[in-house]
Residue frames as qw, qx, qy, qz and C-alpha x, y, z in Angstrom:
[[0.260, 0.048, 0.922, 0.283, 52.87, -38.36, -7.04],
 [0.448, 0.128, -0.260, -0.846, 50.20, -38.25, -9.72],
 [0.321, 0.169, 0.910, -0.203, 47.06, -40.36, -9.59],
 [0.285, -0.164, -0.600, -0.729, 44.30, -41.08, -12.07],
 [0.298, 0.174, 0.685, -0.641, 40.87, -40.82, -10.49],
 [0.276, -0.220, -0.717, -0.601, 37.63, -42.24, -11.84],
 [0.274, 0.139, 0.596, -0.742, 34.33, -41.34, -10.20],
 [0.201, -0.292, -0.804, -0.478, 31.10, -43.10, -11.18],
 [0.236, 0.087, 0.419, -0.872, 27.98, -41.26, -10.00],
 [0.261, -0.320, -0.809, -0.418, 24.49, -42.73, -10.01],
 [0.490, -0.449, 0.012, -0.747, 21.17, -41.97, -8.38],
 [0.228, -0.181, 0.850, -0.440, 20.41, -43.75, -5.13],
 [0.116, -0.292, -0.934, -0.170, 17.86, -46.56, -5.15],
 [0.028, -0.670, -0.681, 0.293, 14.32, -45.21, -5.09],
 [0.006, 0.567, -0.057, -0.822, 15.17, -41.89, -6.72],
 [0.655, 0.664, 0.323, -0.161, 13.26, -41.05, -9.89],
 [0.400, -0.353, 0.539, 0.652, 15.45, -41.24, -12.98],
 [0.563, 0.675, 0.200, -0.432, 13.68, -39.53, -15.89],
 [0.229, 0.656, -0.617, -0.371, 16.66, -39.98, -18.21],
 [0.165, -0.147, 0.975, 0.034, 16.66, -43.77, -17.70],
 [0.489, 0.450, 0.651, -0.368, 12.87, -43.89, -18.14],
 [0.459, 0.732, -0.130, -0.487, 13.14, -42.00, -21.42],
 [0.103, 0.489, -0.827, -0.258, 15.86, -44.36, -22.67],
 [0.319, 0.079, 0.933, -0.147, 13.77, -47.40, -21.71],
 [0.529, 0.606, 0.408, -0.432, 10.68, -46.03, -23.52],
 [0.363, 0.718, -0.398, -0.440, 12.71, -45.16, -26.63],
 [0.049, -0.315, 0.937, 0.141, 14.24, -48.63, -26.74],
 [0.448, 0.307, 0.792, -0.279, 10.74, -50.15, -26.43],
 [0.511, 0.705, 0.064, -0.488, 9.65, -48.08, -29.44],
 [0.320, 0.614, -0.663, -0.284, 12.53, -49.70, -31.35],
 [0.926, -0.034, -0.279, -0.253, 11.26, -53.15, -30.26],
 [0.457, 0.269, -0.715, 0.456, 13.94, -53.69, -27.61],
 [0.670, -0.642, -0.241, -0.283, 12.55, -54.83, -24.29],
 [0.436, 0.296, -0.581, 0.620, 14.83, -53.87, -21.42],
 [0.595, -0.703, -0.384, -0.070, 14.22, -53.83, -17.68],
 [0.619, -0.690, -0.077, 0.367, 15.72, -51.82, -14.86],
 [0.531, 0.614, 0.032, 0.583, 17.38, -49.15, -16.98],
 [0.449, -0.804, -0.105, 0.375, 19.71, -46.84, -15.08],
 [0.478, 0.793, -0.104, 0.363, 22.16, -44.12, -15.98],
 [0.714, -0.530, -0.021, 0.457, 25.57, -43.32, -14.58],
 [0.271, 0.941, -0.171, 0.107, 27.93, -40.41, -15.03],
 [0.869, -0.157, -0.009, 0.469, 31.67, -41.07, -15.17],
 [0.058, 0.979, -0.183, 0.069, 34.22, -38.36, -14.41],
 [0.891, -0.033, -0.032, 0.451, 37.95, -38.98, -14.94],
 [0.100, 0.954, -0.190, 0.211, 40.84, -36.70, -13.98],
 [0.749, 0.123, -0.392, 0.519, 44.45, -36.67, -12.76],
 [0.349, -0.903, 0.040, -0.249, 45.49, -35.17, -9.45],
 [0.447, 0.440, -0.610, 0.484, 48.61, -34.86, -7.32],
 [0.712, -0.630, 0.032, -0.310, 48.76, -36.26, -3.80],
 [0.213, -0.665, 0.699, -0.155, 51.29, -37.66, -1.33],
 [0.142, -0.106, 0.984, -0.011, 49.89, -41.21, -1.43],
 [0.227, -0.297, -0.797, -0.474, 46.80, -43.16, -2.58],
 [0.242, -0.586, -0.704, 0.320, 44.94, -42.50, 0.69],
 [0.075, -0.496, -0.093, 0.860, 45.47, -38.75, 0.39],
 [0.124, 0.026, -0.603, -0.787, 44.32, -38.89, -3.24],
 [0.249, -0.445, -0.845, -0.163, 41.17, -40.81, -2.26],
 [0.194, -0.593, -0.516, 0.587, 40.44, -38.33, 0.54],
 [0.014, 0.325, -0.192, -0.926, 40.72, -35.43, -1.92],
 [0.218, -0.137, -0.738, -0.624, 38.36, -37.12, -4.37],
 [0.238, -0.537, -0.793, 0.163, 35.83, -37.89, -1.62],
 [0.102, -0.551, -0.262, 0.785, 35.90, -34.23, -0.65],
 [0.095, 0.152, -0.475, -0.862, 35.43, -33.21, -4.31],
 [0.234, -0.334, -0.853, -0.325, 32.42, -35.52, -4.55],
 [0.241, -0.593, -0.666, 0.384, 30.86, -34.25, -1.35],
 [0.107, -0.573, -0.119, 0.804, 31.42, -30.57, -2.20],
 [0.238, 0.515, -0.297, -0.768, 30.91, -30.36, -5.96],
 [0.143, 0.185, -0.850, -0.472, 30.70, -33.46, -8.15],
 [0.370, -0.349, -0.815, -0.279, 27.52, -34.96, -6.72],
 [0.478, -0.476, 0.135, -0.725, 24.70, -34.41, -4.27],
 [0.131, 0.177, -0.939, 0.265, 25.27, -36.96, -1.47],
 [0.516, 0.110, 0.493, -0.691, 21.56, -36.79, -0.57],
 [0.804, 0.393, 0.128, -0.427, 20.45, -38.29, -3.90],
 [0.659, 0.588, -0.465, -0.066, 23.63, -39.76, -5.42],
 [0.875, -0.355, 0.272, 0.185, 25.86, -42.74, -4.75],
 [0.424, 0.811, -0.398, -0.057, 29.42, -42.70, -6.04],
 [0.946, -0.146, 0.133, 0.257, 32.27, -45.13, -6.54],
 [0.051, 0.918, -0.374, -0.122, 35.89, -44.01, -6.66],
 [0.943, 0.078, 0.061, 0.317, 38.86, -45.70, -8.31],
 [0.093, -0.929, 0.335, 0.129, 42.38, -44.36, -7.73],
 [0.930, 0.126, 0.114, 0.327, 45.42, -45.57, -9.68],
 [0.359, -0.687, 0.277, 0.568, 48.95, -44.20, -9.72],
 [0.606, 0.763, -0.107, -0.197, 49.96, -42.84, -13.12],
 [0.921, 0.115, 0.070, 0.367, 52.92, -44.22, -15.01],
 [0.269, 0.867, -0.142, 0.394, 54.66, -40.81, -14.85]]
């Protein structure tokens, strides 16, 4: 079966986020006052697996081995079966 996977990766609480700080400063220069700016990366792909649990396990392994650094990143996974 085919599954759509969506992985949202963000920095863990307490980690410095220079990209978010730059965005917040730039918005302030444009007279927008925002607080607690953060950034998140979203990765979407389709994979084949026997069932949703197997798909999730594959995506967790992908995250741990390549897509993020588990020491500094948190990630959320969504798995949905495709309509194919």
